[in-house]
C-alpha positions in Angstrom: -11.8 29.7 15.6 -10.2 26.8 13.3 -8.7 28.5 10.3 -8.5 25.5 7.1 -4.4 26.8 5.8 -3.2 25.5 2.5 0.1 23.5 2.6 3.3 21.8 0.8 6.8 20.2 1.5 8.6 20.0 -1.4 9.1 16.3 -3.1 13.4 16.0 -2.4 13.6 13.7 -0.1 16.9 15.8 1.4 14.9 19.2 1.5 12.9 20.5 4.2 11.2 23.2 2.6 7.3 23.9 2.8 5.2 26.1 2.4 1.8 26.8 4.1 -0.7 29.7 4.3 -4.6 30.4 3.8 -3.9 31.6 0.4 -3.3 28.2 -2.0 -2.3 31.0 -4.5 0.8 32.2 -2.1 1.4 29.0 -1.5 1.7 27.4 -5.2 3.5 30.9 -6.2 6.0 30.4 -3.6 6.4 26.1 -4.5 6.9 26.7 -8.1 10.1 29.7 -6.6 11.6 26.7 -4.9 11.6 24.2 -7.3 13.0 26.6 -9.8 15.6 27.9 -7.5 16.6 25.4 -5.5 15.9 22.2 -7.4 16.3 23.4 -10.7 12.4 22.3 -11.7 10.5 24.0 -13.5 6.8 22.0 -12.3 3.4 23.0 -13.8 0.8 24.9 -11.4 -1.4 22.5 -12.2 0.9 19.4 -10.4 1.3 21.8 -7.8 -2.2 22.1 -7.2 -2.5 18.8 -7.1 -0.7 18.1 -3.9 -1.4 20.7 -2.0 -2.8 18.9 1.1 -5.9 21.1 3.2 -4.7 21.1 7.1 -6.6 22.8 10.3 -4.8 25.5 12.3 -5.8 27.2 15.3 -7.0 30.8 14.5 -3.7 31.8 16.9 -1.4 29.8 15.3 -2.7 31.5 11.8 -2.2 35.0 13.0 0.6 34.6 14.8 3.2 35.1 11.9 2.3 32.6 8.7 4.1 33.7 6.5 7.8 33.2 7.4 9.8 30.3 5.8 11.9 27.7 7.5 14.7 28.7 6.5 14.1 32.3 6.6 14.5 33.3 3.3 10.9 34.0 2.1 8.6 36.4 4.0 4.5 34.5 4.6 5.2 31.4 5.2 5.3 29.3 7.8 8.0 27.2 9.4 7.8 23.1 8.1 5.5 21.8 11.7 4.3 18.2 11.1 1.0 18.5 10.4 -1.6 16.7 12.1 -5.3 15.6 10.9 
């Protein structure tokens, strides 16, 4: 079974932070928090939602720790992984 995931990557070319989760609101909140804390930048929810991509992820991968961050500091996020579409 394939589960639809929401994904967004930090726009800063020197940053590899990404958020992926089946919960779009979680993705929005995490990237907004990252932008504020890591880059001292306030972005609107509307700006963030416009950048979110939908990716397909196997049910096994979705269940296997869908909330770990790449940098290990935010529970609930998947590590930055290449997307395939």
